[in-house]
C-alpha positions in Angstrom: 11.2 -28.8 8.7 10.7 -25.3 7.4 7.2 -25.1 9.0 8.4 -26.2 12.3 11.2 -23.5 12.4 8.7 -20.8 11.5 6.3 -22.0 14.1 8.8 -22.0 16.8 10.2 -18.5 15.8 6.6 -17.2 15.7 5.7 -18.7 19.2 8.7 -16.9 20.6 8.3 -13.7 18.9 4.6 -13.2 18.8 4.3 -12.4 22.5 7.1 -10.2 22.3 5.6 -8.0 19.4 2.4 -7.4 21.8 4.7 -6.3 24.5 6.7 -4.1 21.9 3.7 -2.2 21.0 2.8 -1.2 24.6 6.4 -0.1 25.1 6.2 2.1 22.0 3.1 3.4 23.3 4.9 4.2 26.6 7.7 6.1 25.1 5.3 8.1 23.1 3.4 9.0 26.1 6.3 10.0 28.2 7.6 12.1 25.4 4.3 13.8 24.8 4.2 14.5 28.6 7.6 15.9 28.7 7.0 18.2 25.6 3.7 19.5 26.8 4.8 20.0 30.4 8.2 21.4 30.0 7.5 24.7 31.9 6.3 22.5 34.9 9.1 20.3 34.8 11.5 23.5 34.8 9.6 25.1 37.6 10.1 21.9 39.9 13.7 21.2 38.7 12.5 17.9 37.7 14.7 17.4 34.5 16.8 14.6 35.9 13.8 12.8 37.1 12.1 13.0 33.6 15.3 12.1 32.0 15.5 9.0 34.0 11.9 8.1 33.3 12.4 8.5 29.6 15.6 6.6 29.7 14.0 3.6 31.4 11.0 3.4 28.8 13.5 3.8 26.3 15.8 1.0 27.4 12.8 -1.4 27.8 11.9 -0.6 24.4 15.5 -1.2 23.2 16.1 -4.5 24.9 12.7 -5.9 23.5 13.4 -4.4 20.0 17.0 -6.2 20.0 15.5 -9.6 21.1 12.6 -9.5 18.4 15.2 -8.5 15.7 17.8 -11.0 16.8 15.2 -13.7 17.0 13.8 -12.7 13.1 17.4 -12.4 11.8 17.9 -16.1 12.7 15.0 -17.0 10.5 16.8 -16.5 6.9 20.2 -18.3 7.7 18.2 -21.3 9.1 16.2 -21.3 6.0 19.4 -21.2 3.8 20.9 -23.9 6.1 17.9 -25.9 5.5 17.9 -25.4 1.6 21.6 -26.2 1.2 21.2 -29.0 3.4 18.5 -30.7 1.3 20.7 -30.1 -1.7 23.6 -31.8 -0.2 21.2 -34.7 0.9 19.8 -35.1 -2.6 23.3 -35.3 -4.1 24.4 -37.7 -1.7 21.2 -39.9 -1.9 21.3 -39.5 -5.8 24.9 -40.5 -5.9 24.1 -44.1 -4.7 21.2 -44.2 -7.3 23.7 -43.3 -10.0 26.4 -45.8 -8.8 23.5 -48.5 -8.9 22.5 -47.5 -12.4 18.9 -46.7 -11.3 19.3 -42.9 -11.6 20.5 -40.5 -14.4 22.6 -37.4 -13.6 20.0 -35.4 -15.4 17.1 -36.7 -13.5 19.0 -35.9 -10.2 19.7 -32.2 -11.4 16.0 -31.9 -12.4 15.0 -33.2 -8.7 17.4 -30.7 -7.3 15.8 -27.9 -9.4 12.3 -28.9 -8.3 13.3 -29.0 -4.7 14.8 -25.8 -4.8 11.7 -24.1 -6.5 9.7 -25.4 -3.5 12.0 -24.2 -1.0 12.6 -20.8 -2.5 8.8 -20.4 -2.3 8.9 -21.3 1.3 11.8 -18.7 1.9 9.5 -16.0 0.2 6.8 -17.1 2.8 9.3 -16.8 5.7 10.2 -13.3 4.4 6.8 -12.0 4.2 6.0 -13.8 7.6 8.9 -11.7 9.3 6.2 -8.8 9.0 3.2 -10.7 9.9 3.5 -10.8 13.9 3.7 -6.9 14.1 1.1 -6.5 11.4 -1.3 -9.0 13.4 -0.5 -7.1 16.8 -1.3 -3.6 14.9 -4.6 -5.0 13.2 -5.8 -6.6 16.6 -5.4 -3.2 18.1 -7.4 -1.3 15.3 -9.9 -3.8 15.4 -10.7 -3.6 19.1 -11.6 0.2 18.2 -13.6 -0.6 15.2 -15.4 -3.5 16.8 -16.4 -1.3 19.7 -20.3 -0.8 19.9 -21.7 2.6 21.1 -23.8 2.2 24.0 -25.8 5.1 22.8 -28.3 3.7 20.3 -30.6 5.4 17.9 -34.2 4.9 18.5 -36.0 2.4 16.2 -39.2 4.7 15.8 -38.0 8.3 16.6 -40.3 11.0 17.7 -39.9 14.7 16.8 -41.6 16.8 19.6 -42.8 20.3 19.2 -40.4 23.0 20.4 -41.7 24.1 23.9 -38.3 24.7 25.6 -39.4 22.4 28.3 -36.9 20.1 30.1 -37.8 17.5 32.8 -35.5 15.3 34.8 -37.7 12.8 36.4 -36.1 10.7 39.1 -32.9 10.4 37.1 -29.9 8.4 38.5 -26.8 7.5 36.8 -23.7 5.4 37.3 -20.6 4.8 34.9 -20.4 1.3 33.4 -21.2 -1.5 36.0 -20.1 0.6 39.1 -22.4 0.0 42.0 -22.1 3.5 43.3 -24.3 6.1 41.7 -22.7 9.4 40.5 -26.2 11.0 40.3 -29.2 9.8 42.7 -32.7 10.7 42.1 -32.6 14.0 40.4 -35.7 15.9 39.8 -36.4 19.2 38.4 -38.5 21.0 35.5 -37.2 23.9 33.4 -39.7 25.8 31.4 -39.0 28.0 28.2 -36.9 31.0 29.1 -35.9 29.6 32.6 -32.4 29.7 33.8 -31.4 26.4 35.7 -28.3 26.7 37.7 -26.0 23.8 39.3 -23.5 24.4 41.9 -21.6 22.2 44.4 -18.3 20.9 45.3 -15.9 19.3 43.0 -16.9 15.9 42.1 -20.6 16.2 43.0 -21.9 15.2 39.5 -22.6 18.6 37.9 -21.0 18.0 34.7 -22.2 14.4 34.5 -25.8 15.9 34.8 -25.5 18.1 31.8 -23.7 15.4 29.8 -27.0 13.4 30.0 -28.9 16.1 28.2 -27.3 15.6 24.8 -27.1 11.8 25.4 -23.3 11.4 25.8 -24.5 8.9 28.2 -27.8 7.3 29.0 -29.5 7.5 32.4 -29.3 4.4 34.4 -32.7 5.2 36.1 -35.6 7.5 35.4 -35.8 9.6 32.3 -35.1 13.0 30.8 -38.0 14.5 28.9 -37.4 17.3 26.4 -40.8 18.9 25.3 -42.6 16.0 26.9 -40.7 13.4 24.7 -38.2 10.9 26.3 -34.7 11.9 24.7 -34.1 8.3 24.2 -36.9 8.4 21.8 -35.6 11.3 19.9 -33.2 11.0 16.8 -29.7 11.9 18.0 -29.1 14.6 15.2 -32.4 16.2 16.0 -31.8 16.1 20.0 -28.3 17.7 19.6 -29.4 20.3 16.9 -31.7 21.6 19.6 -29.0 22.1 22.1 -26.0 24.6 22.2 -23.5 22.9 24.4 -20.3 24.8 25.9 -18.0 22.1 27.4 -16.1 22.5 30.5 -12.7 22.6 28.2 -13.3 25.1 25.4 -12.2 23.3 22.3 -11.4 25.3 19.0 -10.3 23.8 15.8 -7.8 25.1 13.5 -9.1 27.2 10.7 -10.6 30.8 11.2 -12.9 32.4 13.8 -15.7 32.2 11.4 -15.2 28.6 10.4 -15.2 27.9 14.3 -18.5 29.9 14.7 -20.3 28.1 11.9 -19.3 24.7 13.2 -23.0 24.2 14.2 -24.6 26.0 11.5 -22.8 25.8 8.3 -25.0 28.4 6.5 -25.0 31.1 9.2 -24.7 34.6 7.8 -22.0 37.0 8.8 -24.6 39.2 10.6 -25.5 36.3 12.8 -22.0 35.6 13.6 -21.4 39.1 14.8 -24.6 38.9 16.8 -23.4 35.8 18.7 -19.9 37.7 19.1 -21.5 40.5 20.6 -23.7 38.5 22.9 -20.4 36.5 24.0 -18.6 39.6 24.8 -16.1 38.9 22.2 -16.5 41.8 19.8 -13.6 43.8 21.4 -10.9 41.4 20.6 -12.5 39.8 17.4 -12.8 43.5 15.8 -9.1 44.4 16.9 -7.6 41.4 15.0 -6.3 42.4 11.6 -8.6 40.1 9.5 -11.5 40.3 11.9 -13.4 37.0 11.8 -11.3 35.6 9.1 -8.3 35.6 11.3 -6.4 32.4 11.8 -7.2 30.0 14.7 -4.2 27.6 15.6 -4.9 23.9 16.4 -6.4 23.8 19.9 -6.9 27.4 19.9 -3.3 27.9 21.1 -2.9 31.4 19.6 -5.9 32.9 21.9 -6.1 33.2 25.6 -8.4 31.1 27.8 -11.0 33.9 28.2 -11.0 34.6 24.5 -11.2 30.6 23.7 -14.3 30.4 26.1 -16.0 33.4 24.7 -15.8 32.2 21.2 -17.0 28.7 22.3 -20.1 30.5 23.8 -20.5 32.5 20.4 -20.3 29.0 18.6 -23.3 27.6 20.5 -25.3 30.9 20.3 -25.0 30.9 16.5 -27.0 27.6 16.2 -30.0 29.5 17.8 -30.6 26.5 20.0 -33.7 25.6 22.1 -31.4 25.0 25.1 -28.2 26.4 26.0 -25.9 24.3 28.4 -23.0 25.9 29.8 -20.7 23.4 31.7 -18.7 25.8 34.0 -17.9 28.0 30.9 -17.5 31.3 32.6 -14.7 30.2 34.8 -12.0 32.1 32.7 -13.9 35.3 32.3 -13.5 38.3 34.9 -16.5 39.3 36.8 -17.5 42.3 34.6 -17.4 40.3 31.4 -19.3 37.5 33.2 -22.1 39.9 34.4 -22.4 41.5 30.8 -22.4 38.2 29.1 -25.2 36.9 31.4 -27.4 40.2 30.8 -26.9 39.9 27.3 -28.2 36.3 27.2 -31.3 37.3 29.5 -32.0 40.2 27.0 -31.4 38.7 23.6 -32.0 34.9 24.2 -34.8 35.2 26.6 -36.8 32.4 25.1 -34.0 30.0 25.4 -34.0 27.6 28.3 -30.4 27.8 30.0 -28.6 25.4 32.0 -25.6 26.8 33.7 -23.0 24.8 35.7 -20.8 27.2 37.8 -18.5 27.5 40.9 -19.0 31.1 41.4 -22.3 32.4 43.4 -22.1 35.7 41.7 -22.7 33.6 38.1 -25.9 31.9 39.2 -27.4 33.9 42.0 -30.0 35.5 39.6 -31.2 32.0 38.2 -34.6 31.0 38.2 -33.9 27.8 40.1 -30.8 26.9 41.6 -29.9 23.0 42.3 -27.1 22.5 45.0 -25.5 19.1 44.4 -23.5 17.0 47.1 -22.2 13.7 46.2 -24.8 13.2 43.5 -27.8 14.2 45.4 -29.8 17.5 45.4 -29.5 18.8 48.9 -30.9 22.1 47.9 -33.2 23.6 45.4 -34.8 27.1 44.8 -33.8 30.6 44.5 -30.7 32.2 45.7 -32.8 34.0 48.6 -34.5 30.6 49.6 -31.3 28.7 49.5 -29.3 31.4 51.9 -32.1 30.5 54.4 -32.4 26.7 53.9 -29.4 25.1 52.6 -26.3 24.7 54.8 -24.1 23.7 51.8 -25.1 26.8 49.7 -24.6 29.0 52.8 -21.1 27.7 53.2 -20.2 28.3 49.6 -21.7 31.7 49.5 -19.9 32.5 52.8 -16.5 31.5 51.2 -17.0 33.5 48.1 -18.7 36.7 49.4 -18.0 39.2 52.0 -20.3 40.0 54.9 -21.3 43.3 53.3 -22.2 41.5 50.0 -24.2 38.9 51.8 -26.0 41.6 53.9 -26.7 43.5 50.8 -28.1 40.5 48.9 
């Protein structure tokens, strides 16, 4: 009887626990969005709307919580009812045996004691079982993450190529997951040591996806990427990524100090190396002005520095590694034109042997690159220098005309 009661309760409550976990996620999500988006909410006078959105999520959570707790709170009274009912049943049945002279009072009391010990054990199980459904749901969610296998596999027989600074995209195509539509289609180019390869195109044309393939954040769907004449899928991941200085589109800094952030890719970097990288990244002015210099505190996410400062520190962090390849994924967007120009000049002078891949939206950032690739819907629609593309590529001409004046275009 106890097992049947527990099975029924679990059958009713378990699905609700799964729903409950999702509702808690929803409340947390809305709370986080409201807290981080307070300025936007105020600017659009959307306080009432957000209050209603939070209230609905909270009400749904409250109703489900009440149902679950009411159902589980019924378990203990039911168990006690069954336990006391069995005691009454034993006494009732035992009384007939005593009257008939077949049973002693002491035997009946001993039987009651044994029965109560068994039932109390069941009660203890039921008390623990109250927590099991939620624990089960939480454990399943954690195991989903722990059991997820990485799609990026280490090579069985890794190769270590000699450093040549050469990067080749050989008929590279890529699509996410099992999507039929290709994000990148038949990309071909070769970068030699010291070359600057620039990528430009409209939003969603596949620029960031292309550079994310170089450190193997994803694997190509078709074709191959060769680093120093070796397919990157045959290079050990640590070896591969140690050769690349990667600056992502969204600059990320970690809590600590400026120095600890710069040493993220090279733990044993000397202070002179850090200052050289800071100087190249045009960050020396604001770092030296800080009271503690490189030992100045960086808050979580770099919230105590501006967007431009954060971007320059992220660039300096990549330079500190002394990488064979530098990859900038639209990493100059928060810089003014003068700082952008000085930074590119410093890179050209002091890192002339480094192969550089730049993703940018501004023509001025890439116009002096050795080779420019113009992407449109995942395909290369133009390839060459700035002067060549101004004569042959319509898409590049449109981008240039939208950003540069007629005088600048005529001068160039």
